[in-house]
C-alpha positions in Angstrom: 3.1 -2.0 -9.3 2.0 -1.9 -12.8 0.0 -4.8 -15.2 1.9 -5.6 -18.1 -0.1 -5.5 -21.1 -0.6 -8.0 -23.7 0.3 -8.0 -26.8 0.8 -11.3 -28.1 -1.7 -12.4 -30.4 -2.6 -16.5 -30.7 -4.5 -16.1 -33.4 -1.5 -14.8 -35.9 0.9 -16.9 -38.0 4.1 -16.7 -35.8 2.3 -17.0 -32.7 1.2 -20.7 -34.6 4.4 -21.6 -36.0 5.8 -21.0 -32.4 3.3 -22.6 -30.4 3.6 -25.9 -32.9 7.8 -26.2 -32.7 7.0 -25.7 -29.2 4.4 -28.8 -28.8 6.8 -30.6 -30.6 10.1 -30.3 -28.8 7.7 -31.3 -25.8 6.6 -34.1 -27.6 9.9 -34.9 -28.5 11.2 -35.4 -24.9 8.1 -36.2 -23.1 8.3 -39.2 -25.8 11.9 -39.5 -24.0 11.1 -39.2 -20.7 8.4 -42.2 -21.2 11.2 -44.7 -22.9 13.6 -44.8 -20.0 10.4 -45.7 -17.8 9.4 -48.1 -20.8 12.9 -49.4 -19.9 12.9 -49.9 -16.6 9.1 -51.3 -16.5 10.2 -54.0 -19.0 12.2 -55.5 -15.9 8.4 -55.5 -14.0 7.8 -59.5 -14.2 11.6 -60.1 -13.2 11.2 -57.7 -10.0 7.2 -59.1 -8.9 8.3 -62.7 -9.0 11.5 -62.4 -6.4 9.4 -59.9 -4.1 10.5 -56.4 -5.5 8.7 -52.8 -6.7 9.8 -51.8 -9.7 12.2 -49.0 -9.5 10.1 -45.8 -9.8 7.6 -48.0 -7.6 9.8 -47.4 -5.1 10.0 -43.9 -5.3 6.4 -43.2 -5.8 5.7 -45.1 -2.2 8.5 -43.2 -0.2 6.8 -39.9 -1.0 3.7 -38.6 0.1 0.3 -38.9 -2.3 -0.1 -35.8 -3.9 2.2 -33.9 -2.7 5.4 -32.0 -5.1 7.8 -33.6 -6.8 9.8 -32.0 -9.0 12.2 -34.5 -10.9 15.5 -33.8 -12.1 18.3 -34.3 -15.0 15.8 -36.6 -16.9 17.9 -36.4 -20.4 20.9 -37.3 -18.5 23.3 -39.3 -20.9 21.0 -39.1 -23.4 23.5 -40.4 -26.9 26.3 -41.0 -24.9 24.4 -45.1 -24.1 24.3 -45.8 -27.1 24.3 -43.3 -30.4 21.3 -44.2 -32.1 18.3 -41.7 -31.2 15.9 -44.5 -31.8 17.4 -47.0 -29.0 18.6 -44.2 -26.2 18.0 -44.5 -22.8 17.9 -41.2 -21.1 19.1 -40.7 -17.2 21.7 -42.0 -16.5 20.7 -45.2 -14.4 19.3 -42.4 -11.7 15.9 -41.6 -10.6 16.2 -38.3 -8.5 13.8 -35.6 -7.9 12.8 -33.1 -4.5 10.3 -34.1 -3.4 8.2 -34.8 0.4 8.6 -37.7 2.7 6.9 -38.2 6.2 5.7 -34.0 5.4 9.7 -33.3 4.9 11.4 -32.1 2.3 14.0 -34.6 1.0 16.7 -34.9 -2.6 15.3 -38.4 -3.0 17.6 -40.6 -5.2 17.3 -43.6 -6.6 19.2 -46.6 -8.8 16.6 -47.0 -12.2 17.6 -50.9 -11.1 15.6 -52.1 -14.0 18.0 -51.0 -16.5 21.1 -52.7 -16.6 21.0 -53.5 -12.9 21.3 -50.0 -11.3 24.3 -49.9 -12.6 24.8 -46.2 -13.5 25.3 -44.6 -16.8 27.5 -42.1 -18.9 26.1 -39.0 -17.2 24.2 -40.7 -14.2 27.2 -39.7 -12.1 27.5 -36.7 -13.2 23.0 -36.3 -12.1 24.3 -37.9 -9.0 26.5 -35.5 -7.8 24.4 -32.6 -8.8 21.3 -33.9 -6.5 24.0 -34.2 -3.7 25.0 -31.0 -4.3 21.8 -29.3 -4.3 21.3 -31.3 -1.5 23.9 -29.6 0.2 23.1 -26.2 -0.3 19.3 -26.4 0.3 20.3 -28.1 3.1 17.5 -30.8 1.9 17.9 -34.5 4.1 19.4 -37.0 1.6 16.9 -39.9 1.4 18.5 -43.1 -1.3 16.9 -45.9 -2.9 20.0 -48.6 -4.2 20.2 -51.4 -6.2 22.9 -51.7 -7.9 25.5 -54.0 -9.6 28.1 -51.3 -9.7 30.1 -49.8 -12.4 30.0 -51.5 -16.0 34.2 -53.2 -15.9 33.4 -53.2 -20.0 32.4 -49.3 -19.6 35.4 -48.2 -17.2 37.3 -45.3 -17.7 40.2 -44.5 -14.6 38.5 -40.9 -14.6 35.6 -42.3 -13.3 36.8 -44.0 -10.6 38.5 -41.2 -9.5 36.0 -38.9 -9.5 33.2 -41.0 -8.0 34.6 -40.6 -5.1 32.8 -37.4 -4.3 30.4 -39.1 -3.9 30.8 -40.8 -0.8 32.3 -37.5 0.4 29.4 -35.9 -0.3 27.4 -38.6 2.0 29.9 -37.8 4.7 30.0 -33.8 3.9 26.0 -34.4 4.6 26.1 -36.1 7.5 28.6 -33.8 8.4 25.6 -30.5 7.9 23.4 -32.5 10.0 21.5 -33.5 7.4 20.0 -37.9 7.6 20.8 -39.9 4.8 18.9 -42.2 5.2 19.6 -45.1 2.4 17.1 -47.8 2.5 19.2 -51.2 0.3 17.2 -52.9 -1.9 19.0 -55.2 -3.1 23.9 -54.7 -3.9 25.3 -52.4 -2.8 28.9 -53.8 -4.2 32.9 -53.3 -3.9 33.6 -49.2 -3.5 29.1 -49.1 -4.0 29.3 -50.4 -0.6 29.8 -47.1 0.9 27.1 -45.7 -0.7 25.1 -47.8 2.2 27.5 -47.4 4.9 28.1 -43.6 4.8 24.5 -42.7 5.4 22.8 -42.8 9.1 20.2 -44.7 8.7 20.1 -48.2 6.8 17.5 -50.1 5.6 18.5 -53.7 4.6 15.5 -55.9 3.3 15.8 -59.8 4.2 17.2 -61.6 1.5 17.9 -59.2 -0.9 20.2 -56.5 0.2 24.1 -57.3 -0.7 25.8 -55.4 0.5 30.3 -56.3 0.3 33.2 -55.4 -0.8 34.4 -58.5 -3.0 31.3 -60.2 -3.8 31.9 -64.3 -4.5 34.4 -64.1 -7.4 36.4 -61.3 -7.0 36.5 -62.5 -3.4 37.9 -66.4 -4.8 40.1 -64.2 -6.9 42.0 -62.1 -4.8 42.0 -64.1 -1.5 40.2 -68.3 -2.7 37.6 -67.5 -0.2 34.6 -69.2 -1.3 31.8 -67.8 0.4 27.7 -67.5 -0.4 26.5 -63.9 -1.5 24.1 -64.1 2.3 26.7 -65.3 4.2 29.3 -62.1 2.9 26.7 -59.3 3.3 23.1 -60.4 3.3 20.8 -58.1 5.3 20.4 -60.6 8.2 24.1 -60.8 8.9 25.0 -57.0 8.9 22.2 -56.4 11.2 22.9 -59.4 13.4 27.0 -59.6 12.8 28.5 -56.6 11.1 26.0 -53.4 13.0 26.5 -51.9 9.8 22.2 -52.1 9.0 20.1 -50.9 11.6 16.7 -51.9 10.1 15.7 -55.5 8.8 12.5 -55.3 7.0 10.9 -57.8 5.3 10.5 -56.9 2.0 10.4 -53.6 -0.7 7.4 -51.8 1.6 8.1 -52.8 4.7 11.8 -50.9 4.0 10.3 -48.4 3.1 7.9 -47.7 5.4 10.6 -48.0 7.9 12.3 -45.1 5.8 9.2 -42.9 5.9 8.6 -43.3 9.8 12.5 -42.8 10.2 12.0 -39.3 8.9 8.5 -39.6 11.1 10.5 -39.3 14.0 13.3 -37.0 12.7 13.2 -33.6 15.2 12.2 -31.0 11.7 10.2 -28.4 10.5 8.5 -29.4 8.7 6.7 -26.7 6.0 3.4 -25.0 6.7 1.7 -23.6 3.2 1.2 -20.6 2.4 -1.6 -18.3 3.9 0.1 -15.7 1.5 -2.8 -14.2 -0.6 -1.8 -13.4 -3.9 -3.4 -13.3 -7.6 -2.9 -16.1 -11.0 -1.2 -14.0 -14.0 -3.8 -12.6 -16.3 -3.0 -13.9 -19.1 -2.6 -18.1 -19.8 0.0 -19.7 -18.9 -0.6 -22.2 -22.2 -0.3 -19.1 -24.6 3.9 -19.6 -23.3 3.7 -21.9 -26.4 3.5 -19.6 -29.1 6.3 -17.0 -27.4 9.0 -18.0 -27.6 10.2 -18.4 -31.9 12.4 -21.4 -33.4 14.9 -18.8 -35.1 16.7 -17.5 -32.3 18.0 -14.8 -34.4 14.1 -13.5 -34.8 12.8 -11.0 -31.7 10.8 -11.7 -28.7 9.3 -9.3 -25.8 10.4 -12.0 -22.7 7.9 -9.2 -20.8 5.7 -11.8 -22.3 6.9 -14.3 -20.9 7.1 -12.4 -17.0 3.4 -12.0 -17.8 2.5 -14.9 -18.1 4.0 -16.3 -14.5 4.1 -13.0 -12.0 0.9 -12.4 -9.9 -1.3 -10.7 -11.3 1.0 -9.6 -13.9 2.4 -7.4 -11.9 6.4 -5.6 -12.8 7.9 -2.7 -11.3 11.0 -3.0 -14.7 13.9 -0.4 -13.1 15.3 1.7 -15.7 12.8 0.7 -18.6 14.4 3.9 -21.0 18.3 3.3 -19.5 19.8 -0.3 -21.2 16.2 -0.8 -22.8 16.9 -4.1 -23.9 18.5 -5.6 -20.6 14.9 -5.6 -19.0 15.0 -5.5 -14.9 12.6 -5.6 -12.0 10.5 -7.1 -9.5 7.5 -9.6 -8.9 6.0 -11.8 -7.0 5.3 -15.8 -8.1 3.2 -16.9 -5.4 3.6 -14.4 -2.7 7.4 -14.5 -2.5 9.6 -11.6 -3.7 12.0 -12.3 -7.0 13.8 -9.7 -8.9 13.5 -10.4 -12.4 16.4 -9.7 -15.1 16.1 -10.9 -18.7 17.2 -9.5 -22.4 15.7 -8.3 -25.2 18.7 -8.1 -27.2 21.8 -8.4 -26.4 24.0 -7.0 -23.4 24.8 -3.3 -24.5 27.6 -1.2 -21.9 23.9 0.3 -20.6 22.4 -2.4 -19.8 25.5 -4.7 -18.2 25.3 -1.8 -15.9 21.8 -1.5 -15.0 22.0 -5.4 -14.4 24.5 -4.9 -12.3 23.3 -2.1 -10.0 20.2 -3.6 -9.5 22.1 -7.9 -9.0 23.4 -5.9 -5.9 20.1 -4.2 -4.9 18.3 -7.2 -4.7 21.0 -8.4 -2.2 20.4 -5.4 -0.1 17.0 -6.3 0.3 18.1 -10.6 0.0 15.4 -10.6 -2.5 15.9 -13.8 -4.7 17.1 -13.4 -8.7 16.1 -14.9 -11.7 18.0 -15.0 -15.2 15.1 -15.4 -17.9 18.0 -16.3 -20.3 17.3 -15.2 -24.1 20.7 -13.6 -26.0 23.4 -13.5 -27.8 25.3 -11.8 -26.2 27.3 -8.3 -25.2 28.0 -6.6 -28.0 30.9 -6.0 -30.2 31.9 -3.4 -32.3 34.8 -0.4 -32.4 32.0 2.0 -30.8 31.3 -1.2 -28.2 34.6 -1.6 -26.9 35.2 2.2 -27.1 32.3 1.9 -24.3 33.5 -0.1 -22.3 31.7 -2.8 -22.4 34.1 -5.5 -21.7 34.7 -3.3 -18.0 30.8 -2.9 -17.4 30.3 -6.6 -19.0 32.8 -7.7 -15.7 30.7 -5.3 -14.0 27.8 -7.6 -14.6 30.2 -11.3 -14.5 32.1 -9.7 -10.9 27.8 -9.3 -9.7 26.6 -12.3 -10.1 29.7 -14.1 -9.1 29.3 -12.2 -5.4 25.8 -12.4 -5.3 23.9 -12.9 -1.6 20.7 -14.6 -3.3 19.2 -17.6 -4.5 19.7 -17.3 -7.8 18.0 -19.0 -9.8 18.1 -19.7 -14.2 15.5 -20.4 -17.0 17.1 -20.6 -20.0 14.6 -19.7 -22.9 16.1 -19.4 -25.9 19.7 -18.7 -26.6 21.8 -17.9 -24.5 25.5 -17.1 -26.0 29.0 -16.3 -25.8 29.1 -14.2 -22.8 25.6 -13.8 -22.3 26.0 -17.0 -20.2 28.0 -16.6 -17.9 26.6 -12.3 -17.4 22.8 -13.9 -17.1 23.6 -16.5 -14.4 25.0 -20.0 -17.0 25.7 -23.0 -15.4 28.6 -22.1 -15.2 28.3 -19.7 -12.5 26.4 -22.1 -10.1 23.0 -21.2 -10.6 21.1 -22.4 -6.8 18.5 -24.4 -9.5 18.8 -24.0 -13.2 16.3 -25.1 -16.1 15.8 -25.3 -19.3 13.0 -24.6 -22.0 12.6 -27.5 -24.7 13.5 -24.8 -27.5 17.0 -23.3 -25.8 20.2 -23.4 -27.3 23.4 -22.8 -25.4 26.9 -21.8 -27.5 29.5 -19.5 -27.4 28.0 -18.6 -30.9 25.5 -19.5 -33.3 27.2 -21.8 -36.4 26.9 -20.1 -38.7 29.1 -17.1 -36.8 31.7 -19.7 -36.1 32.2 -20.7 -39.5 32.6 -17.6 -40.8 35.4 -16.2 -38.0 36.8 -19.5 -39.4 36.8 -18.4 -42.9 38.1 -15.6 -42.5 40.8 -16.7 -40.6 42.2 -19.4 -42.6 41.1 -17.0 -46.2 44.2 -14.2 -44.5 46.1 -17.3 -43.5 45.8 -18.4 -46.9 47.0 -14.8 -48.3 49.3 -14.9 -45.7 51.6 -17.2 -47.1 51.0 -16.5 -51.3 48.6 -19.2 -51.7 45.2 -19.3 -53.2 42.1 -21.3 -51.7 39.5 -23.8 -52.4 36.6 -22.8 -52.4 35.2 -26.3 -52.2 37.4 -27.3 -48.9 36.2 -23.7 -47.3 32.3 -24.4 -47.6 33.1 -28.4 -46.9 35.2 -27.1 -43.6 32.0 -24.3 -43.1 29.5 -26.8 -43.3 30.9 -29.0 -40.9 32.2 -26.1 -38.1 28.4 -25.2 -38.6 27.5 -29.2 -37.8 28.9 -29.0 -35.2 28.1 -26.3 -33.6 24.3 -27.0 -34.1 24.6 -30.5 -32.8 25.8 -29.2 -29.4 23.7 -25.8 -28.6 20.4 -27.6 -28.4 19.0 -29.6 -24.7 18.9 -32.5 -26.1 22.4 -32.0 -26.3 22.3 -29.6 -22.9 20.6 -31.8 -20.6 22.1 -35.3 -21.5 25.6 -33.9 -20.2 23.7 -32.6 -17.4 24.4 -28.4 -17.8 21.2 -28.0 -16.2 18.5 -28.9 -14.0 16.0 -30.8 -16.5 14.1 -29.4 -19.2 10.5 -29.0 -18.4 7.2 -27.6 -20.3 7.0 -23.1 -20.4 3.2 -23.9 -19.1 5.0 -25.4 -15.9 7.6 -22.5 -15.1 5.4 -20.9 -12.8 4.9 -24.0 -10.3 8.3 -25.5 -10.7 9.7 -21.9 -9.5 6.7 -21.6 -7.3 8.7 -25.0 -5.2 12.1 -23.5 -6.0 11.4 -20.6 -4.2 10.6 -22.3 -1.5 13.3 -24.8 -1.3 15.4 -21.9 -1.5 13.6 -19.8 1.4 13.1 -22.6 4.0 17.4 -23.8 2.9 18.7 -19.8 4.0 16.4 -20.3 6.6 17.5 -23.4 9.0 20.3 -22.4 11.5 22.4 -25.8 12.8 21.0 -25.2 16.1 17.4 -25.7 14.1 18.7 -28.9 11.9 19.7 -31.5 15.2 17.6 -34.2 14.8 16.8 -37.1 17.2 15.0 -40.5 15.8 13.3 -43.3 17.7 13.6 -46.4 16.0 10.5 -47.6 14.2 
């Protein structure tokens, strides 16, 4: 391999402007995450008074202390609960991520019951379905900590009810795939949500706190006239002694989490060991990733400087550097794990698309995972590029991405516009994992291009009708279009819609990639035989 030479000048004005802009975006992201934690923690006195732990306290206790934990989709639902940016609480009402429980790498999902009693917030359904998809695809056991008052009936939408059935279908699919579903029902698990408990392989209930029933006392009385208490209908003692729904009866939240960890400890499941591979860290400071990417996506950037700060020893074997040079393809390692990297130093042209197609196929041949560092304004347009077969070669690249047989990981580092989003394995192409940097932008095109396109179309239509067009109205239309596009392309909009798996600090990129590569490797190595499990009752 060859070492990437440094071309970054940390003392330059451009670098400092980039760094200041990135730090401001990171600060905004962290402030939103802290707002969610604070909103949930505000219920601390109420929870502790009734002998319960807060949701994040539960997550912390079920996870192995000091082990890595990748929290997912922390900005889900931002600005969809309330339209006020200063009051919106993101997260979707769910805490979710990949971590270790009793040495086993798991997907952990917890109702954030400190907020609206654990009811799913806007995009909480999408977040839950995505983390279940990740668990299935990466063959991860699923640990869920349930306490939810159910759907907010004041926000009822029939499409959420219908799509919500996928949550329960996915729990059945996880179990059928040999992936144990371990559930601690800390509080309410009502109506359809009762199946979130019922469709689990191991169910822990908390004395005096768990409630699982298809119809609570008010609905029961309204529907049948029968009167019963919550404890009689669905308390932990009834379910562990009479109905048989519950497998384990815990005295309190801590005891329930202890039992969940003991269930996981008893599983016959392969525990990942520490890698023995020797590797060298990047030669350049990862802190410098803050100043590489310009805040203006129109400004050029050398993405090899990003690669140099995330791969082992800053070594990168570039494929065909003189052919389609704006598309960068090559091999590297991250903490000893082989990876193929595709990134952009400009738009995708026919040669670059051809090179990327070849590279994807070569990585599939050698079972090398692919990393897409997204930074493109799209495929080249114009008469010369159409004649050169841009559509054909771009389509071949998209076909290669779609048909790839290796894990594909996408990080939105800058712009991701037009069909370039597709060719660079955007979220619609189901990468195994998809993360964004805080400066990333995703759209069919830039707002100014969209506005100018519509202005040309509008003027042409007016000319065909023989009517003059008012310049003021045209400028107002362009301003409106720019506002619509600009209001949806940044990560605070795209991540809110769960169009990625979360926004990460660029300085954490190498650590995140190391973990997800290990997750992919372990998941792909599991066979149905190795996924068999047994458990002894704690």
